[in-house]
Biotite code that builds the C-alpha atoms (Angstrom):
import biotite.structure as struc

atoms = struc.array([
    struc.Atom([29.786, -0.774, -35.078], chain_id="A", res_id=1, res_name="UNK", atom_name="CA", element="C"),
    struc.Atom([31.730, -2.427, -33.005], chain_id="A", res_id=2, res_name="UNK", atom_name="CA", element="C"),
    struc.Atom([34.327, -0.384, -32.511], chain_id="A", res_id=3, res_name="UNK", atom_name="CA", element="C"),
    struc.Atom([31.634, 2.723, -31.040], chain_id="A", res_id=4, res_name="UNK", atom_name="CA", element="C"),
    struc.Atom([30.154, 0.144, -28.712], chain_id="A", res_id=5, res_name="UNK", atom_name="CA", element="C"),
    struc.Atom([33.242, -0.284, -27.163], chain_id="A", res_id=6, res_name="UNK", atom_name="CA", element="C"),
    struc.Atom([34.389, 3.527, -27.186], chain_id="A", res_id=7, res_name="UNK", atom_name="CA", element="C"),
    struc.Atom([30.602, 3.770, -25.224], chain_id="A", res_id=8, res_name="UNK", atom_name="CA", element="C"),
    struc.Atom([30.929, 1.181, -23.192], chain_id="A", res_id=9, res_name="UNK", atom_name="CA", element="C"),
    struc.Atom([34.736, 2.558, -21.780], chain_id="A", res_id=10, res_name="UNK", atom_name="CA", element="C"),
    struc.Atom([32.998, 6.468, -21.389], chain_id="A", res_id=11, res_name="UNK", atom_name="CA", element="C"),
    struc.Atom([30.212, 4.924, -19.651], chain_id="A", res_id=12, res_name="UNK", atom_name="CA", element="C"),
    struc.Atom([32.690, 2.931, -16.911], chain_id="A", res_id=13, res_name="UNK", atom_name="CA", element="C"),
    struc.Atom([35.486, 6.001, -16.885], chain_id="A", res_id=14, res_name="UNK", atom_name="CA", element="C"),
    struc.Atom([32.036, 8.071, -15.857], chain_id="A", res_id=15, res_name="UNK", atom_name="CA", element="C"),
    struc.Atom([31.626, 4.859, -12.919], chain_id="A", res_id=16, res_name="UNK", atom_name="CA", element="C"),
    struc.Atom([35.116, 5.490, -11.435], chain_id="A", res_id=17, res_name="UNK", atom_name="CA", element="C"),
    struc.Atom([35.182, 9.569, -11.810], chain_id="A", res_id=18, res_name="UNK", atom_name="CA", element="C"),
    struc.Atom([36.453, 10.119, -7.962], chain_id="A", res_id=19, res_name="UNK", atom_name="CA", element="C"),
    struc.Atom([34.222, 13.013, -5.949], chain_id="A", res_id=20, res_name="UNK", atom_name="CA", element="C"),
    struc.Atom([35.781, 16.304, -6.533], chain_id="A", res_id=21, res_name="UNK", atom_name="CA", element="C"),
    struc.Atom([37.646, 17.097, -3.493], chain_id="A", res_id=22, res_name="UNK", atom_name="CA", element="C"),
    struc.Atom([35.714, 20.240, -2.797], chain_id="A", res_id=23, res_name="UNK", atom_name="CA", element="C"),
    struc.Atom([32.440, 18.021, -1.916], chain_id="A", res_id=24, res_name="UNK", atom_name="CA", element="C"),
    struc.Atom([34.391, 15.296, 0.686], chain_id="A", res_id=25, res_name="UNK", atom_name="CA", element="C"),
    struc.Atom([35.463, 15.797, 4.544], chain_id="A", res_id=26, res_name="UNK", atom_name="CA", element="C"),
    struc.Atom([35.752, 19.435, 5.896], chain_id="A", res_id=27, res_name="UNK", atom_name="CA", element="C"),
    struc.Atom([35.198, 20.847, 9.574], chain_id="A", res_id=28, res_name="UNK", atom_name="CA", element="C"),
    struc.Atom([30.626, 20.116, 8.650], chain_id="A", res_id=29, res_name="UNK", atom_name="CA", element="C"),
    struc.Atom([31.904, 16.174, 8.351], chain_id="A", res_id=30, res_name="UNK", atom_name="CA", element="C"),
    struc.Atom([29.864, 13.562, 11.056], chain_id="A", res_id=31, res_name="UNK", atom_name="CA", element="C"),
    struc.Atom([31.932, 10.534, 12.812], chain_id="A", res_id=32, res_name="UNK", atom_name="CA", element="C"),
    struc.Atom([30.906, 7.406, 11.832], chain_id="A", res_id=33, res_name="UNK", atom_name="CA", element="C"),
    struc.Atom([31.821, 4.904, 15.444], chain_id="A", res_id=34, res_name="UNK", atom_name="CA", element="C"),
    struc.Atom([31.735, 1.482, 14.564], chain_id="A", res_id=35, res_name="UNK", atom_name="CA", element="C"),
    struc.Atom([32.923, -2.239, 15.652], chain_id="A", res_id=36, res_name="UNK", atom_name="CA", element="C"),
    struc.Atom([34.369, -4.490, 13.225], chain_id="A", res_id=37, res_name="UNK", atom_name="CA", element="C"),
    struc.Atom([35.660, -3.775, 9.727], chain_id="A", res_id=38, res_name="UNK", atom_name="CA", element="C"),
    struc.Atom([33.127, -1.535, 8.120], chain_id="A", res_id=39, res_name="UNK", atom_name="CA", element="C"),
    struc.Atom([29.872, 0.535, 9.625], chain_id="A", res_id=40, res_name="UNK", atom_name="CA", element="C"),
    struc.Atom([27.612, -1.009, 9.526], chain_id="A", res_id=41, res_name="UNK", atom_name="CA", element="C"),
    struc.Atom([23.312, 0.621, 8.769], chain_id="A", res_id=42, res_name="UNK", atom_name="CA", element="C"),
    struc.Atom([22.582, 0.680, 11.931], chain_id="A", res_id=43, res_name="UNK", atom_name="CA", element="C"),
    struc.Atom([26.089, 2.581, 12.812], chain_id="A", res_id=44, res_name="UNK", atom_name="CA", element="C"),
    struc.Atom([25.225, 4.965, 9.801], chain_id="A", res_id=45, res_name="UNK", atom_name="CA", element="C"),
    struc.Atom([21.480, 5.640, 11.137], chain_id="A", res_id=46, res_name="UNK", atom_name="CA", element="C"),
    struc.Atom([23.159, 6.817, 14.605], chain_id="A", res_id=47, res_name="UNK", atom_name="CA", element="C"),
    struc.Atom([25.905, 8.820, 13.585], chain_id="A", res_id=48, res_name="UNK", atom_name="CA", element="C"),
    struc.Atom([22.745, 10.230, 11.368], chain_id="A", res_id=49, res_name="UNK", atom_name="CA", element="C"),
    struc.Atom([21.206, 11.000, 14.422], chain_id="A", res_id=50, res_name="UNK", atom_name="CA", element="C"),
    struc.Atom([24.072, 12.235, 16.474], chain_id="A", res_id=51, res_name="UNK", atom_name="CA", element="C"),
    struc.Atom([24.367, 15.261, 14.394], chain_id="A", res_id=52, res_name="UNK", atom_name="CA", element="C"),
    struc.Atom([23.039, 17.400, 16.333], chain_id="A", res_id=53, res_name="UNK", atom_name="CA", element="C"),
    struc.Atom([24.687, 17.926, 18.963], chain_id="A", res_id=54, res_name="UNK", atom_name="CA", element="C"),
    struc.Atom([21.157, 18.881, 21.162], chain_id="A", res_id=55, res_name="UNK", atom_name="CA", element="C"),
    struc.Atom([19.026, 16.437, 20.426], chain_id="A", res_id=56, res_name="UNK", atom_name="CA", element="C"),
    struc.Atom([17.207, 19.199, 19.494], chain_id="A", res_id=57, res_name="UNK", atom_name="CA", element="C"),
    struc.Atom([14.793, 17.106, 16.422], chain_id="A", res_id=58, res_name="UNK", atom_name="CA", element="C"),
    struc.Atom([11.689, 19.030, 15.119], chain_id="A", res_id=59, res_name="UNK", atom_name="CA", element="C"),
    struc.Atom([8.292, 17.572, 14.759], chain_id="A", res_id=60, res_name="UNK", atom_name="CA", element="C"),
    struc.Atom([8.684, 14.499, 12.148], chain_id="A", res_id=61, res_name="UNK", atom_name="CA", element="C"),
    struc.Atom([12.030, 13.893, 12.826], chain_id="A", res_id=62, res_name="UNK", atom_name="CA", element="C"),
    struc.Atom([11.663, 13.932, 16.698], chain_id="A", res_id=63, res_name="UNK", atom_name="CA", element="C"),
    struc.Atom([8.881, 11.145, 16.041], chain_id="A", res_id=64, res_name="UNK", atom_name="CA", element="C"),
    struc.Atom([12.093, 8.972, 14.513], chain_id="A", res_id=65, res_name="UNK", atom_name="CA", element="C"),
    struc.Atom([14.723, 10.065, 17.012], chain_id="A", res_id=66, res_name="UNK", atom_name="CA", element="C"),
    struc.Atom([12.794, 8.836, 19.917], chain_id="A", res_id=67, res_name="UNK", atom_name="CA", element="C"),
    struc.Atom([12.289, 5.637, 17.797], chain_id="A", res_id=68, res_name="UNK", atom_name="CA", element="C"),
    struc.Atom([15.635, 5.319, 17.064], chain_id="A", res_id=69, res_name="UNK", atom_name="CA", element="C"),
    struc.Atom([16.899, 5.558, 20.417], chain_id="A", res_id=70, res_name="UNK", atom_name="CA", element="C"),
    struc.Atom([14.374, 3.029, 21.824], chain_id="A", res_id=71, res_name="UNK", atom_name="CA", element="C"),
    struc.Atom([15.731, 0.726, 18.857], chain_id="A", res_id=72, res_name="UNK", atom_name="CA", element="C"),
    struc.Atom([19.049, 1.353, 20.740], chain_id="A", res_id=73, res_name="UNK", atom_name="CA", element="C"),
    struc.Atom([17.810, 0.192, 24.157], chain_id="A", res_id=74, res_name="UNK", atom_name="CA", element="C"),
    struc.Atom([16.286, -2.686, 23.046], chain_id="A", res_id=75, res_name="UNK", atom_name="CA", element="C"),
    struc.Atom([12.161, -1.089, 24.130], chain_id="A", res_id=76, res_name="UNK", atom_name="CA", element="C"),
    struc.Atom([9.504, -1.177, 22.282], chain_id="A", res_id=77, res_name="UNK", atom_name="CA", element="C"),
    struc.Atom([8.099, 0.900, 19.948], chain_id="A", res_id=78, res_name="UNK", atom_name="CA", element="C"),
    struc.Atom([5.188, 2.849, 20.583], chain_id="A", res_id=79, res_name="UNK", atom_name="CA", element="C"),
    struc.Atom([2.110, 2.832, 18.968], chain_id="A", res_id=80, res_name="UNK", atom_name="CA", element="C"),
    struc.Atom([1.773, 4.152, 15.717], chain_id="A", res_id=81, res_name="UNK", atom_name="CA", element="C"),
    struc.Atom([5.654, 2.940, 14.825], chain_id="A", res_id=82, res_name="UNK", atom_name="CA", element="C"),
    struc.Atom([6.657, 0.452, 13.244], chain_id="A", res_id=83, res_name="UNK", atom_name="CA", element="C"),
    struc.Atom([11.074, 0.158, 12.810], chain_id="A", res_id=84, res_name="UNK", atom_name="CA", element="C"),
    struc.Atom([12.271, -2.469, 10.948], chain_id="A", res_id=85, res_name="UNK", atom_name="CA", element="C"),
    struc.Atom([16.682, -2.594, 10.264], chain_id="A", res_id=86, res_name="UNK", atom_name="CA", element="C"),
    struc.Atom([18.157, -5.116, 7.558], chain_id="A", res_id=87, res_name="UNK", atom_name="CA", element="C"),
    struc.Atom([22.112, -5.435, 8.772], chain_id="A", res_id=88, res_name="UNK", atom_name="CA", element="C"),
    struc.Atom([22.113, -7.491, 5.990], chain_id="A", res_id=89, res_name="UNK", atom_name="CA", element="C"),
    struc.Atom([21.850, -5.674, 2.935], chain_id="A", res_id=90, res_name="UNK", atom_name="CA", element="C"),
    struc.Atom([22.085, -2.431, 4.937], chain_id="A", res_id=91, res_name="UNK", atom_name="CA", element="C"),
    struc.Atom([18.384, -0.774, 5.233], chain_id="A", res_id=92, res_name="UNK", atom_name="CA", element="C"),
    struc.Atom([16.634, 0.437, 7.288], chain_id="A", res_id=93, res_name="UNK", atom_name="CA", element="C"),
    struc.Atom([12.543, 1.413, 7.871], chain_id="A", res_id=94, res_name="UNK", atom_name="CA", element="C"),
    struc.Atom([10.504, 3.351, 9.916], chain_id="A", res_id=95, res_name="UNK", atom_name="CA", element="C"),
    struc.Atom([7.272, 3.962, 9.295], chain_id="A", res_id=96, res_name="UNK", atom_name="CA", element="C"),
    struc.Atom([4.514, 6.552, 11.522], chain_id="A", res_id=97, res_name="UNK", atom_name="CA", element="C"),
    struc.Atom([0.814, 5.889, 11.686], chain_id="A", res_id=98, res_name="UNK", atom_name="CA", element="C"),
    struc.Atom([-0.019, 10.064, 12.839], chain_id="A", res_id=99, res_name="UNK", atom_name="CA", element="C"),
    struc.Atom([-4.219, 8.739, 13.637], chain_id="A", res_id=100, res_name="UNK", atom_name="CA", element="C"),
    struc.Atom([-2.649, 5.236, 15.953], chain_id="A", res_id=101, res_name="UNK", atom_name="CA", element="C"),
    struc.Atom([0.326, 7.216, 17.526], chain_id="A", res_id=102, res_name="UNK", atom_name="CA", element="C"),
    struc.Atom([-2.105, 10.288, 18.324], chain_id="A", res_id=103, res_name="UNK", atom_name="CA", element="C"),
    struc.Atom([-5.536, 9.473, 19.376], chain_id="A", res_id=104, res_name="UNK", atom_name="CA", element="C"),
    struc.Atom([-6.292, 12.824, 20.120], chain_id="A", res_id=105, res_name="UNK", atom_name="CA", element="C"),
    struc.Atom([-6.078, 13.614, 16.389], chain_id="A", res_id=106, res_name="UNK", atom_name="CA", element="C"),
    struc.Atom([-10.016, 12.065, 16.754], chain_id="A", res_id=107, res_name="UNK", atom_name="CA", element="C"),
    struc.Atom([-11.978, 9.477, 14.507], chain_id="A", res_id=108, res_name="UNK", atom_name="CA", element="C"),
    struc.Atom([-12.216, 12.204, 11.599], chain_id="A", res_id=109, res_name="UNK", atom_name="CA", element="C"),
    struc.Atom([-9.207, 12.791, 10.972], chain_id="A", res_id=110, res_name="UNK", atom_name="CA", element="C"),
    struc.Atom([-7.639, 11.869, 7.204], chain_id="A", res_id=111, res_name="UNK", atom_name="CA", element="C"),
    struc.Atom([-4.924, 9.107, 6.748], chain_id="A", res_id=112, res_name="UNK", atom_name="CA", element="C"),
    struc.Atom([-2.006, 10.776, 7.606], chain_id="A", res_id=113, res_name="UNK", atom_name="CA", element="C"),
    struc.Atom([1.585, 8.762, 7.616], chain_id="A", res_id=114, res_name="UNK", atom_name="CA", element="C"),
    struc.Atom([5.166, 9.208, 7.535], chain_id="A", res_id=115, res_name="UNK", atom_name="CA", element="C"),
    struc.Atom([8.423, 7.185, 6.724], chain_id="A", res_id=116, res_name="UNK", atom_name="CA", element="C"),
    struc.Atom([11.836, 7.377, 7.052], chain_id="A", res_id=117, res_name="UNK", atom_name="CA", element="C"),
    struc.Atom([14.320, 5.515, 4.677], chain_id="A", res_id=118, res_name="UNK", atom_name="CA", element="C"),
    struc.Atom([18.303, 4.905, 5.305], chain_id="A", res_id=119, res_name="UNK", atom_name="CA", element="C"),
    struc.Atom([20.706, 2.474, 3.442], chain_id="A", res_id=120, res_name="UNK", atom_name="CA", element="C"),
    struc.Atom([24.014, 2.978, 1.641], chain_id="A", res_id=121, res_name="UNK", atom_name="CA", element="C"),
    struc.Atom([26.082, 1.944, -1.265], chain_id="A", res_id=122, res_name="UNK", atom_name="CA", element="C"),
    struc.Atom([29.646, 0.823, -1.809], chain_id="A", res_id=123, res_name="UNK", atom_name="CA", element="C"),
    struc.Atom([31.789, 2.726, -4.817], chain_id="A", res_id=124, res_name="UNK", atom_name="CA", element="C"),
    struc.Atom([33.074, 1.984, -7.019], chain_id="A", res_id=125, res_name="UNK", atom_name="CA", element="C"),
    struc.Atom([36.254, 3.697, -6.687], chain_id="A", res_id=126, res_name="UNK", atom_name="CA", element="C"),
    struc.Atom([36.946, 1.062, -3.150], chain_id="A", res_id=127, res_name="UNK", atom_name="CA", element="C"),
    struc.Atom([37.429, 4.257, -0.919], chain_id="A", res_id=128, res_name="UNK", atom_name="CA", element="C"),
    struc.Atom([33.710, 6.223, -0.310], chain_id="A", res_id=129, res_name="UNK", atom_name="CA", element="C"),
    struc.Atom([30.678, 4.681, 0.226], chain_id="A", res_id=130, res_name="UNK", atom_name="CA", element="C"),
    struc.Atom([26.931, 7.169, -0.338], chain_id="A", res_id=131, res_name="UNK", atom_name="CA", element="C"),
    struc.Atom([24.635, 7.111, 2.142], chain_id="A", res_id=132, res_name="UNK", atom_name="CA", element="C"),
    struc.Atom([20.890, 7.963, 2.031], chain_id="A", res_id=133, res_name="UNK", atom_name="CA", element="C"),
    struc.Atom([18.544, 8.997, 4.273], chain_id="A", res_id=134, res_name="UNK", atom_name="CA", element="C"),
    struc.Atom([14.711, 9.523, 2.343], chain_id="A", res_id=135, res_name="UNK", atom_name="CA", element="C"),
    struc.Atom([11.852, 10.928, 4.482], chain_id="A", res_id=136, res_name="UNK", atom_name="CA", element="C"),
    struc.Atom([8.420, 10.660, 3.509], chain_id="A", res_id=137, res_name="UNK", atom_name="CA", element="C"),
    struc.Atom([5.384, 12.659, 3.984], chain_id="A", res_id=138, res_name="UNK", atom_name="CA", element="C"),
    struc.Atom([1.536, 10.717, 2.908], chain_id="A", res_id=139, res_name="UNK", atom_name="CA", element="C"),
    struc.Atom([-1.625, 12.402, 3.645], chain_id="A", res_id=140, res_name="UNK", atom_name="CA", element="C"),
    struc.Atom([-4.683, 10.058, 2.543], chain_id="A", res_id=141, res_name="UNK", atom_name="CA", element="C"),
    struc.Atom([-1.751, 7.647, 0.282], chain_id="A", res_id=142, res_name="UNK", atom_name="CA", element="C"),
    struc.Atom([-0.547, 11.118, -1.774], chain_id="A", res_id=143, res_name="UNK", atom_name="CA", element="C"),
    struc.Atom([2.949, 12.089, -1.226], chain_id="A", res_id=144, res_name="UNK", atom_name="CA", element="C"),
    struc.Atom([3.134, 15.568, 0.135], chain_id="A", res_id=145, res_name="UNK", atom_name="CA", element="C"),
    struc.Atom([6.447, 18.291, 0.524], chain_id="A", res_id=146, res_name="UNK", atom_name="CA", element="C"),
    struc.Atom([6.140, 19.114, 4.019], chain_id="A", res_id=147, res_name="UNK", atom_name="CA", element="C"),
    struc.Atom([9.271, 21.116, 5.380], chain_id="A", res_id=148, res_name="UNK", atom_name="CA", element="C"),
    struc.Atom([11.245, 18.249, 6.608], chain_id="A", res_id=149, res_name="UNK", atom_name="CA", element="C"),
    struc.Atom([10.608, 15.957, 3.331], chain_id="A", res_id=150, res_name="UNK", atom_name="CA", element="C"),
    struc.Atom([13.285, 14.678, 0.992], chain_id="A", res_id=151, res_name="UNK", atom_name="CA", element="C"),
    struc.Atom([16.201, 13.003, 0.012], chain_id="A", res_id=152, res_name="UNK", atom_name="CA", element="C"),
    struc.Atom([19.742, 13.688, 1.754], chain_id="A", res_id=153, res_name="UNK", atom_name="CA", element="C"),
    struc.Atom([23.181, 12.416, 1.149], chain_id="A", res_id=154, res_name="UNK", atom_name="CA", element="C"),
    struc.Atom([26.100, 11.252, 2.514], chain_id="A", res_id=155, res_name="UNK", atom_name="CA", element="C"),
    struc.Atom([30.083, 10.441, 1.526], chain_id="A", res_id=156, res_name="UNK", atom_name="CA", element="C"),
    struc.Atom([31.364, 7.941, 3.713], chain_id="A", res_id=157, res_name="UNK", atom_name="CA", element="C"),
    struc.Atom([35.879, 7.923, 3.598], chain_id="A", res_id=158, res_name="UNK", atom_name="CA", element="C"),
    struc.Atom([36.611, 4.280, 4.642], chain_id="A", res_id=159, res_name="UNK", atom_name="CA", element="C"),
    struc.Atom([39.618, 6.117, 5.874], chain_id="A", res_id=160, res_name="UNK", atom_name="CA", element="C"),
    struc.Atom([38.689, 8.378, 8.070], chain_id="A", res_id=161, res_name="UNK", atom_name="CA", element="C"),
    struc.Atom([35.307, 7.209, 9.537], chain_id="A", res_id=162, res_name="UNK", atom_name="CA", element="C"),
    struc.Atom([33.216, 10.330, 8.235], chain_id="A", res_id=163, res_name="UNK", atom_name="CA", element="C"),
    struc.Atom([30.183, 10.900, 6.007], chain_id="A", res_id=164, res_name="UNK", atom_name="CA", element="C"),
    struc.Atom([29.694, 14.359, 4.926], chain_id="A", res_id=165, res_name="UNK", atom_name="CA", element="C"),
    struc.Atom([26.950, 15.820, 3.479], chain_id="A", res_id=166, res_name="UNK", atom_name="CA", element="C"),
    struc.Atom([26.295, 16.522, -0.591], chain_id="A", res_id=167, res_name="UNK", atom_name="CA", element="C"),
    struc.Atom([23.884, 17.635, -2.691], chain_id="A", res_id=168, res_name="UNK", atom_name="CA", element="C"),
    struc.Atom([21.513, 15.704, -4.860], chain_id="A", res_id=169, res_name="UNK", atom_name="CA", element="C"),
    struc.Atom([23.207, 17.208, -8.156], chain_id="A", res_id=170, res_name="UNK", atom_name="CA", element="C"),
    struc.Atom([26.828, 15.946, -6.822], chain_id="A", res_id=171, res_name="UNK", atom_name="CA", element="C"),
    struc.Atom([25.359, 12.517, -6.850], chain_id="A", res_id=172, res_name="UNK", atom_name="CA", element="C"),
    struc.Atom([23.016, 12.669, -10.077], chain_id="A", res_id=173, res_name="UNK", atom_name="CA", element="C"),
    struc.Atom([20.396, 12.636, -8.130], chain_id="A", res_id=174, res_name="UNK", atom_name="CA", element="C"),
    struc.Atom([18.540, 15.935, -9.208], chain_id="A", res_id=175, res_name="UNK", atom_name="CA", element="C"),
    struc.Atom([15.024, 16.385, -10.663], chain_id="A", res_id=176, res_name="UNK", atom_name="CA", element="C"),
    struc.Atom([13.451, 18.342, -11.983], chain_id="A", res_id=177, res_name="UNK", atom_name="CA", element="C"),
    struc.Atom([10.408, 19.626, -11.749], chain_id="A", res_id=178, res_name="UNK", atom_name="CA", element="C"),
    struc.Atom([7.764, 22.344, -12.888], chain_id="A", res_id=179, res_name="UNK", atom_name="CA", element="C"),
    struc.Atom([4.353, 23.652, -11.740], chain_id="A", res_id=180, res_name="UNK", atom_name="CA", element="C"),
    struc.Atom([1.243, 21.737, -13.082], chain_id="A", res_id=181, res_name="UNK", atom_name="CA", element="C"),
    struc.Atom([-2.054, 23.679, -12.513], chain_id="A", res_id=182, res_name="UNK", atom_name="CA", element="C"),
    struc.Atom([-0.353, 26.472, -10.559], chain_id="A", res_id=183, res_name="UNK", atom_name="CA", element="C"),
    struc.Atom([0.838, 23.249, -8.373], chain_id="A", res_id=184, res_name="UNK", atom_name="CA", element="C"),
    struc.Atom([4.409, 21.834, -7.703], chain_id="A", res_id=185, res_name="UNK", atom_name="CA", element="C"),
    struc.Atom([4.425, 18.438, -7.932], chain_id="A", res_id=186, res_name="UNK", atom_name="CA", element="C"),
    struc.Atom([5.420, 16.195, -4.767], chain_id="A", res_id=187, res_name="UNK", atom_name="CA", element="C"),
    struc.Atom([8.373, 13.400, -4.648], chain_id="A", res_id=188, res_name="UNK", atom_name="CA", element="C"),
    struc.Atom([8.192, 10.667, -2.464], chain_id="A", res_id=189, res_name="UNK", atom_name="CA", element="C"),
    struc.Atom([11.513, 8.205, -2.614], chain_id="A", res_id=190, res_name="UNK", atom_name="CA", element="C"),
    struc.Atom([11.690, 4.071, -2.009], chain_id="A", res_id=191, res_name="UNK", atom_name="CA", element="C"),
    struc.Atom([15.288, 3.132, -1.576], chain_id="A", res_id=192, res_name="UNK", atom_name="CA", element="C"),
    struc.Atom([16.462, 0.359, -2.181], chain_id="A", res_id=193, res_name="UNK", atom_name="CA", element="C"),
    struc.Atom([16.172, -2.726, 0.329], chain_id="A", res_id=194, res_name="UNK", atom_name="CA", element="C"),
    struc.Atom([17.089, -5.069, -2.148], chain_id="A", res_id=195, res_name="UNK", atom_name="CA", element="C"),
    struc.Atom([19.256, -4.136, -5.575], chain_id="A", res_id=196, res_name="UNK", atom_name="CA", element="C"),
    struc.Atom([20.830, -0.507, -6.240], chain_id="A", res_id=197, res_name="UNK", atom_name="CA", element="C"),
    struc.Atom([18.436, 2.069, -7.813], chain_id="A", res_id=198, res_name="UNK", atom_name="CA", element="C"),
    struc.Atom([16.237, 4.631, -6.432], chain_id="A", res_id=199, res_name="UNK", atom_name="CA", element="C"),
    struc.Atom([11.994, 4.593, -6.853], chain_id="A", res_id=200, res_name="UNK", atom_name="CA", element="C"),
    struc.Atom([10.481, 7.676, -7.420], chain_id="A", res_id=201, res_name="UNK", atom_name="CA", element="C"),
    struc.Atom([7.417, 9.031, -7.060], chain_id="A", res_id=202, res_name="UNK", atom_name="CA", element="C"),
    struc.Atom([5.993, 12.027, -8.570], chain_id="A", res_id=203, res_name="UNK", atom_name="CA", element="C"),
    struc.Atom([2.790, 13.371, -7.376], chain_id="A", res_id=204, res_name="UNK", atom_name="CA", element="C"),
    struc.Atom([1.114, 16.112, -9.803], chain_id="A", res_id=205, res_name="UNK", atom_name="CA", element="C"),
    struc.Atom([-1.560, 17.086, -9.257], chain_id="A", res_id=206, res_name="UNK", atom_name="CA", element="C"),
    struc.Atom([-3.688, 15.442, -11.567], chain_id="A", res_id=207, res_name="UNK", atom_name="CA", element="C"),
    struc.Atom([-1.474, 12.326, -12.374], chain_id="A", res_id=208, res_name="UNK", atom_name="CA", element="C"),
    struc.Atom([1.389, 10.338, -10.812], chain_id="A", res_id=209, res_name="UNK", atom_name="CA", element="C"),
    struc.Atom([4.409, 9.171, -12.407], chain_id="A", res_id=210, res_name="UNK", atom_name="CA", element="C"),
    struc.Atom([7.207, 6.781, -11.818], chain_id="A", res_id=211, res_name="UNK", atom_name="CA", element="C"),
    struc.Atom([11.669, 7.531, -12.213], chain_id="A", res_id=212, res_name="UNK", atom_name="CA", element="C"),
    struc.Atom([14.160, 5.834, -11.120], chain_id="A", res_id=213, res_name="UNK", atom_name="CA", element="C"),
    struc.Atom([18.262, 6.831, -9.851], chain_id="A", res_id=214, res_name="UNK", atom_name="CA", element="C"),
    struc.Atom([20.255, 3.993, -11.586], chain_id="A", res_id=215, res_name="UNK", atom_name="CA", element="C"),
    struc.Atom([23.513, 3.807, -9.273], chain_id="A", res_id=216, res_name="UNK", atom_name="CA", element="C"),
    struc.Atom([26.824, 2.951, -11.800], chain_id="A", res_id=217, res_name="UNK", atom_name="CA", element="C"),
    struc.Atom([28.612, 2.805, -8.987], chain_id="A", res_id=218, res_name="UNK", atom_name="CA", element="C"),
    struc.Atom([29.453, 5.909, -7.684], chain_id="A", res_id=219, res_name="UNK", atom_name="CA", element="C"),
    struc.Atom([26.929, 8.441, -8.827], chain_id="A", res_id=220, res_name="UNK", atom_name="CA", element="C"),
    struc.Atom([22.656, 8.056, -9.928], chain_id="A", res_id=221, res_name="UNK", atom_name="CA", element="C"),
    struc.Atom([21.415, 8.405, -13.275], chain_id="A", res_id=222, res_name="UNK", atom_name="CA", element="C"),
    struc.Atom([17.629, 9.252, -14.036], chain_id="A", res_id=223, res_name="UNK", atom_name="CA", element="C"),
    struc.Atom([15.947, 6.749, -16.108], chain_id="A", res_id=224, res_name="UNK", atom_name="CA", element="C"),
])
């Protein structure tokens, strides 16, 4: 039994140390991350993300998020209905938008519509990379909605090249399989960690709600 347990631990350690495949690492689409000091902070990751579009043509809710970030960089207060928190020590950022407060023309009878954008990053076990995550969530009457722009994105940052490259969820073990229920696809909402290392996934089915956890092992996630 002791030998079996040791072998299991060794296998887990090997998976955690398994390098990223070369074909998902920096290429011509990689984005430079400019920073001061020895390593980028969450602010510098966020700035790199928001400058990835050369025309700054961020659509709809992304445009609101981009404007909120620009106000933050310029030291200006946020507009009505917009709230931004930057936690440098924990490598975390969160922006919240209350549409009813931000857009008065929605009227008093409009339903409760909110959006939140979260960003954070992890140091990888290989000492060569960081994993940067961006999650955008929309809620209608406190129920998650998966619209055109909602979901999670991941980027692998190269410590030597100072570039980040977008990768899909499968490549970092964060893919969540969904199946139709009552002719509806469950909606996903993501809570990135301000403290700790794991991602909480909120799954809103048509008639019930569940949660799952993406557990970070140093290089990838495992669904729990």
